[in-house]
Each structure stands twice: as structure tokens, then as C-alpha cells.
N, C-alpha and C positions, 0 to 999 in steps of 0.2 A: 423105688429107687435102688437100683444095685450098687453099692458103693464098690465094688471090685472092678466095675467097667473103668476105661480112662476118664479123666475128669474132663477132657474135652468134649467127649461124647454125650455128657450131661447137658451143655448147651446145645448140641445139635440136635438131641433127641427131644428137649422140652421146648425150645423154641425153633424149630424148622424154618417156618416163614420168616421170622425176623432176621435170622442167620442168612438164608438163602437171599433176601434182599438186600442185606449189607454185602454179601458177597458179589452181587450182581453190580450194584452201585461203584464197588470199590474196582471191580474188573473193568466197567466202563470208564471210571476215572482214569485208571493206569492206560487204557487204549488211547484216551484224548490227550493225556501227557505225551504219550509216544508219538501221536500225530503231530502235536506241537513242535516236539524233537525234531521230528523228520523234516518238517517245514522247514527247519535252519539249514538243511544241506545245500538249497540253492544259493544261499549267504555264503555258505564255506566254499561253494563253487567258484565264486567270483573271486575269492582270496587265493585258489589254486589256479585261476586263469582257464577255468573249463567252461563251457557251453553246455547247452541242453543235448546236444548229439553226441557229447563226448564220453557219456556214462550210461549204461543201462539204468543206474539208479535214478539219475536226473530225467531219463526218459520217463519212467514210471511216477516221478513226482510231478512233472509236467502234465503227464495224462490225468493224474488225481486233480489238478488244479482245473483243467479242462473240462472233468466231470462236474465240478463245482460251478463252471461257468466263469472261471478266474484266469488270469494270467499269473505266470509265474514271477511277477514284478516284486520289488522290494516291499511297495505298500501293501500288495495283496499277501504278501509272505507274513508280514507282521500283524495283518488281520487275522488272518487265520492261526497263528500263533497265539495271539491274545484271546480270541474266540475259543480255541482248545482249553487254553488255561482257566478261563471263566467257567466253562462246561465242567472241567476236571474237578474244580473248586466246588460246583454246586452238588456234583455227584459224591464226592468227598463228605460234604455237610450232609446230605441225606443219609450217607453210610453212618454217620456217627451219630443222627438222630436216632436210628435203629440200635446204636450200641448204647446209648443212653437211657433207652426204652427198657432193654434187656437187663441192663446193669441194675436199675433201679427195681425191676421186676423180680430179678432173682434174689435181689437182697430181701424183699419185703416178702417173696414167697417161703423163702428158706426160714426166715425168721418167724413167720406165721407157723410154717409147718412143724417147726421145733417147738414152739410153744404149745400147740394144739397137742404134739405128743407128749409132751413133758406133763401137761395136765390130764392125760388120759390113760397113763400107763397103770399097770398093777401097782397097788401100793407098797407092797414088801420091795418091789425092784425100784420104786421111786426113793424109798428112804435109803437105799444103798449107793445112791448116785452122790456123787460130789457136788454140792451146789455151786461152789466156784466155778468149776469146769462147765456146768449149764450156764451160768451167768456169762462167762467169757465167750460162750457160743453164741449168745444172744445179742452180747453187746460189741464183741470185735470180729468173731468169725464169719457171721452172715454179711456185714458190710465188705470184709476181705473176699468174699465168694464174688461179690461184684467187680471189685478190684481184678480178680482173676479172669473174670470175662472179659474185662477191657483189654487185658496184655493178651488174651487169646485172640482178639479182634485185631490187634496191631499184628498179630503173627498173618492171619488171614489176609489184613490189607497187604502186608509187604509180599506176601507170595501171589496175590492177586496181580500186583504190579511187575512183579518179576515174570508172570507168565506173559503179560503184555508186552513187555521189553523183549521177550525171548522170541515171540510170535513175529514182531516187527524184523528183529534180527535176522530171523529165518528167511524172510523174504529177501534180505540183502545178500547173506551168504550162510547157508545152511551149514557149511562145514566150520566156519568160525563159532557159530551159536551153539554146534554139538561139543566143542572145546568149552565153551563158557558154561554148559550144563554139566560137563566132566568136573569141571572146577568146582561148580555148586556142588557136587556129589563128594568132592575132597574135603570141602569145607564142613560138610554135614559129617563125615567119617572123623576129621582130625580134631573135632571140637567135641564130639559125642561124650566123650568121659567127662569133659569139664562140664555140661549139662547135667549129666547123671550126677556130678559131685554136689552140683547147685541144688537139685532136687534133694537129695538125700539131708541135705543141711537144712532146707526147708522143712522137712518131715521132721528132724529133731528139732528145730525151733518151735514148732507147733506143739509136740509132744510137752516140751519145756514149759511152754508158755502155760499150757492147760495145768500142769501139775503145780505151777507158781501161783496161778489164780486161785486155784483150790485151796492152797496153804494160806495166801492173803487173805481168803474171805474167812476162813475159819480162825485165823490168828487175829485179825482185827475185831470179829465178835467176841473172842476172848481174851481181849488185850487187859483188861482189870485183872482177872486171877493170875495172868502170866507175869504181869509187874509186881504184883503184890506178893507172888510166891518166889520171886528172883528167876523166873525160868525163862525169861524172855531171851536170852543169849543162845538157849537150844532151838528156839523158832528162829533167831536171826541166822544161826549156823547153818540150818537147813535150807534157808532161803538162799545163803551164800552159795552152798552146793549146787543148788538149781541153776542159780544165776552163771556160775563158772561153765555149766553145761551150754547154757545158753550162748555165752561168750565165745565158746569154741565153735559152735555151730554158726553164728553170726560171721565170725571171722572166716571160716570155710565157704560160707555163701558169697562174701564180699570178694575173696580171694577168685573164687570162680566167675564171678561176673567181672572183675577188673581184668581178667588174664584173657577172657574171650574178647572183650573190648580192645585190648592191647594188640592181640596177635591179629586179629582180622585186618586192619587197616594195611600193616606191612606185607601181609600175606597177598591181600588184592593188589597192592602195588606191583610186587614182584610177577604175579600172574598176568597182569596188564602189560608190564613190559615184555614178559615172554611171548605174550599174544602177539603184540606189535611186531616184535622180531620175527616171529613165525610167519605171520602174514604178509610181511614185506618180504622177507627172503625166500622162503620156501614156496609161497602161493603167488607171488608178484601181483599183490593186490594194489591197485592205483591209490595215491594218496588220500583222495576224497572218500573212497570207500572205505579206506583203511580207518581214518579218522572217525568216519560215521560209526564204523563196526567197533572201534576202542569205547566209543561213547556207549552204546548200548551194550557191549560187554561190562563194562564198567557199571552202568545202571543195574543190568540185571543181576550180576554177582553182588552189587553192594545191597540190592533190595534183598536178595536171599540172606546176606548176612545181616541184615535188620531182621529178617524173620527169625533168624536163629537167636538173636540177641534177646528179643520179645518173648520168644519161646523159653528162653532161660529165666527170664522175668517171671513167664507165668508158672514154671515148675518151682520158682523159688516160694510161691504163695499157694501151690497147688496142695501142699500139706496141711493148710489151714482148710481148704476146701473139701479135702478127703476127710479131714476129722469131723467137721460139722457134718457132711453126709454120712459117714459112720455112726455117728451120735443119732441122728434121726433114723437110720436104719435099725439100730438098736433098740431105741424108744418104740419104733412101730411095731416090733416083734412082741413086745411087752404089753401092747394095749390091752385095755378092757374091752370086751365086748359092748357095743353102745346100740340103744334102739331095737334091743329084742328082749323077748320075755313079756310077762303079764305088767299091767300098769293097774296097781292097787293103791286105793286111798285109805291110808289109815284110818280104822273108824272104831277098833275095840282094844287090840292090845298086840305087842311084840311078844314072843315068846323064844327063849333058848330052850332046847329039849335035848339033854344028855349030851352036850356040848363039850368036847375034847380040843385042846390047842396047844401046840407044841412049838418052840421058837428055837432053831437050831439044833433039834434034839432034845431040849430040856422041855419037860412037861410044865405048861403055865397053869392050863384048867383043864380038869377031867371030871365028865359027869354033872356038869353044872345045869341046874333047871331054874329058869328066871322066867317070870312074867313081869313085862311094863305095861301097865294098863292106861287106858286113856282116862284123863281127869285125875290123875294122881300122882304124886311124886314117888320115885322108886331110887332108892338111894343105895350105892355100893359103898362098904365101908371096909377099911383094912389097911394094913402098912404099905408102904410103897414097894412096889415090886411083887405085889401078890396078884396081879392081873385085872386089876381094875378098869386101867384103860383099855386093855386088849377086849374086854367086854363090848365097851363103847365101840371099838373098831370092828367088832364082829356085828353088831346091830347095824352100823353104817355099810357094812358090805366091803369095807376097805381090805379085810383078809376073810378067810373061809375057814370053818371049823375043820378039823381032821377027822372028826366023827361027831354024829349028832346032827342037829339042825338049828337053823334060825328062821321062823316064820313071821310073816305080819298078815295078821287075820287070816291064819291058818294057811296062807300060801307061802311055800318055801322060798327063802330070799335068793336061793340059786335058780328060782324061775323068773325072777322079777326083772324088770327093766331098771338096773341099777341108778341110772341117771334120773330117771323118773321118780325113784325111790328118794332119792338124796335131795330132790327140789323140797321134800316135805320134812326135811330136818333142819332145825336150827343149832349151830353148833358154837359152844364158847370153849376156848381152850384155856390152859392156864395162862401160857405166854401171850404177851400183848401183841395183836397183830392190826397194826394200823399203819396206813400209808402216809406220807408226807403230803397231805391234801386237805380237802375240805370236810367237814363234817358229814355233808351231803353225800359226797363221793365214798367215804369210809362207810357209811351205813348201807348205801345202795350197793356197793361192791360191784359196780357194773350192771346191776339188774336193773329192769326198766320200773321202778318203783317211784310214784308220785312223792311229791313232798309232803301231801297230806297224810300219806301212809308213813313216811319217816318221822313225821312229829309225832303221829298216835305212836310208834314204837319207842319213840324217845321218852314220851310221857309214861309208857308201860315200864321201861327200865329206870323209870326215876332221873332220868338226864335232862328232861325238858327244861327246867329251871335254869341250869347253869348255861344251857345252849342260848335260850332267851335272853341271857345277861350278859353274853360273851361279845356283843357288840355287831358282830357280822352274822349272826344266827346261824343258819345251814352253811354258810359260806367261811365259817371260821376256820383257819388253818390248824390241824392239830400239831403240826410240827414232825421231824424226824421220830417214828417210833411213838408218835403222842407225847412227846416231851413238853408241850404247851400245855398239858391237862395232868392234873392230879392221878394217882392211882385207882382211887374211886371212880373218878370221871371216865378214866381210859376202860375201866371194867364194865361200868354202865353202857358206854357206846358199843363194847363187844357184844353185850345182851342185846340192846336196842338193834343192832346190824342181825343177830339171829331171829329177833322177833318180826324184822320189817318184812321178811318174805311169809308170815302167817303160818309158821310150821304146824304139823301136826305131832311132831316129835322134837322135844328141846334138850338136846345133850349138853349138861354142863360140867366139863372136866376139870377138875379143882379150879374151877372158875373163879371162887373168892378167897382162894389160898394167898395169904401175903397182906391181906387187908386188915384195918383195924376192926376191932369186935362191933362197934357200933354200924359202921359202914356195911359189912358183912350181914348184919342183922336187917338192916335196912333193905338191902338188895333182895334179900331171901323172903322178906315180907312182901315184896313185890311179885316174887315168883309163885308164892303161894296164891295170889290173887288171879294169876294167869292160868293155873294147872286144871281150870275147867274146860278149856278148850283144847288142851293139848295132853300129851303124856309126856312127863318130865324124868329123865334118867340123871341123877346127880352121881358124878364120880368125885368122891371127898372122904377125906378123914377128920374134917371138922365136926365139933359136936353141935353146931347149930343146923346141920344138915340132918342129922339124926332126930333132933327134935320136931322139925318142920315135915320129914317124910312121913309117907303113908304107909311105906314097907322100907325095912332096911335089911338089905342081903350083906352078911358080914363073910368077907373073906380072908382065910388067916393063912400065912405062909406055913406055920408050924404044922398045919392039919395035912401036910403032904399034897398028893394031887387032888384031892376031894375039895371041892369049894363048897363049903355048907352054908345053905341061905338060912336065914332066920327072921321071920315076919316079926314086924314092929307091934 
């Protein structure tokens, strides 16, 4: 997807069949509406006291009725008008069926594409992205892309009807309709700056909303420390500044839309009056033809004006669509390669050999040698910031070493299919990550895991008893962030989730920090029983971990870049 192309080109390129059908239906609807309007001419002729032979236009209309096997009577005229309007309504309905299909498809596809790319990017790039902006894109920008399509379809609809009326008018008097086309060009040029102003305002609105949403997300997540430390005013001040920018952009947008709507009607009235005068005085057009031409002139120019107004609404939300497409394009450029490389099932060990890693120019690890063996618990011990979590990230393939290598059963991680490798990993972070959903869905995490295996994992994590007594069993709702559960229960569910996939490697990143000693010891006693079927990497500075680990790797910050392992 090339985000530098015009936004409307995205719809035409991605949905050519649906867009083509929609245009065909709208054009046919416009032709039928025009036929219904032309059928009114014999009625108007009666008002002007003219017979069929008194006007070339009436002769053409009479000939058209004869082709249909009808006489140009009042009854038949009304019949033709009603039939044309009914068919026009049918074609319009079919056109908007296509619009509805594509609008829903656009929203769904863009949201799915965005989510897929978010979860597939390289980890260093992912952590640099503001989560609020990504959430805003998923919840708001994707649906607004569908709204942009709707406005674009309204533009095409008005243009199709403009074309139909113009063609009909050309059959009556090409001179007058050429003037109408010139008037349409006048409208296009005269209001071009207004449309550009609305587009710029829409872009600024999108940028400001992205910025505000990011700040809202971070601020609400840290509301407690902001309030406790009396720093909420600084947060509010920043939001007010962004809100003021949004207000100015919104004001410009509304003024542009209002100015266009206010100016078009008077301009159209002046042009229509000038056209009537020109046709009557200079071309000596008869009254019937002049009134008919005035009708088609008005309809053609007003439809073109409607296309301009719809286009103005389109460019007003075009900023949101452009922002979303730019995000998807940026994420796509940072995707990890998937489905390539060797597929190795861990049977012996994971090794780090002479690993060096630096973050933003600062060396975090250097010359690190480490073995994580099957059937054992390997603990990383040391102060915060020493690089323990970085080791876990290296093993999971989230980051790559600057020097040295990571191997799985002697195969370098750089040669593995990373997605396949990660299906063998169970991961338990320090932060609680639970959805406001059932225990079943929180443990399965979207994976196809039967209830029997979920219960087994709950039992292995020591969570089966409290789930059984919860009343709803696996259907028990955990609440937002697991607030319906105690801290120990939440942590056990996190461990059960990691175990449910039958991992070959279990990574525990400060998984029991913050729990009371009794709960922590009980959880670790469970992990000791499980180590025979997997390798366990425990990142922790807790004393209990050193007691149960088969080997302890001590990483000290004051040792400089060298991370020195010490076996237990």
C-alpha cells in the first residue's frame, strides 16, 4: 500500500469491481431520472400552448414515446415518469448496496491489516510506538476510513448524475450545455482554495487527535502517581494545549464547509438568471426549450456543486485515512520475516555464546556465555538494570545480539523460523496481563486449547482449586486487569496461560515479585515439579529463586560490560 498516492485511488485500486458496479448503477439511475424529467416536457408544452409539431424537442420526445409503443398523452407521460423514478430508485439502492459492502470491507480490512502488522513488527520498533496512537487507529481511524469511502461515493454519485443531465441537455442545445460546463469549471476554480483549506484542517485535526489520544492513554495509566505527586496540572496543561490546536483546526474546517455551502446557492442563482437572459435575448430560444434547458442547467450545475460539497467532506476526513494508511505502511516496513528458517524443537539446551548487546549506544551485555538446559531451572540474578530482561528478550528472539550468537540445540536463532520457535515458549511477565474476560479465554489467549488442557494447566499452576470454587468455573469473569482476583490468583493464571501451550521453554520475568513469601514459595514449588518436561529461565532477584534454581547466573552492573556467570 503506497500512502503517497491520492486517498481516493486506494478505493479504486482495492475495490475496482464494486466501485465500477456502483458507478454503473448511479449513472443508469441518473439517466432514468433524466428520462423522467424529459417526460415532463409535453406537460409543459400544454402550458405554453404548443403542439407536437411546434418544437423539435417535442418531436423527439413524441418519437421516443412511439418507440415505446405509447402515445404522448397525460396518462402515458405520468406512467413513464413513475416507471423511470422507480427504476432510478432501484439502481440507486443497488449502488448503495455496493457502498455498504465496500465501507464495511474497508473498515474490517484496514483494522485487521493494522493489527496484524502491529503484532508482527520487530520488537525494538514496537516499543518505540505510542500505544495510544495505535489504539486510536484501531478504534477510530479504521471506521472513519469507511466514512471517507461513503463521502467519496457521494462525489461519484453526484458526478454520474451531472454527466447524465449534461448528456440530455446536449441533445436539446449543445451551446447552452457548453455554457453549463464552463460554469461547472468556474465552480471548481472558485472554491478550490476552500476545499484545500478544509483538507489542511482535517489533516491537523487527525494529527492533534493522535497526539491527544497517546497522552490520554499514558496519563490515565499513570493517574495515581500523577495525583499523589501533585503533577496532574502539568498533564492537564499539555492536554489543553493540544485541545486548543484541535479547536482551531475544527473551526477552520467548519468555516470552510459553511462558506462553500453558503456561496454555492447564490452563485448558482446568478448563473441561472444570466443563462436565461442569454438564451432568451441572444439565442432567441423558444419558451418551452428555454425552461427545459434551465431545468437541466440547474440540475447539472447543482449536482456538480453537490459533488464539490461531498468532496469537501471527503477531504475533511482524508487526514484520518492518510494517517491510518501511513501507520500501516510504516509498520509493514518493520515486519519480522515470518515462515522462513529452520524449525527446531528444543530437546537439549539454549545457549548464549559471547553475546554482546548495546541499547542506544550503551553496552548492556558483553561476552556473556550462558546455557539453559532442559530439565533444569536457570536463574538470572542481579540488580535492576543489569540486563536480566535483555537476556530473556535475546532468547525469545525479540532482539538480536550485536556480537556472538544465541543457539537452540546448536542451531543459531538467526537461522530459525522465529514464529515457530516462539510457539515453544511460555512467558510470564511481572506485569499482570489479563483481559476483562473469562478465565477460559484468558488462559487460552486465542489459541485452540481444549478445556481439559486448560484445567490441567490450572492444576499445574496451583489455580485449579480457586477456579472450581469461583462458581462459574472457566466462565468466571476476571474483571478489568484481573481485579476480581487476588494478586496470587492473577499470577497463577498467568503461569497457567504460559503452561497451557505445553512449552519447551518457560521464561519467568520477575513473575513472583510483589507477592507475599508464602504465595511465592508455593508457586515456585509448583515450577520445580514441572521442570522435568521443559527448560526454565527465571529472571529474578528474589532469594527463593536462588534456592530452587539448578544454576544461578550472577549479573552485576558494577562489573562493567562483563556479565560473569557463577554456577550454583
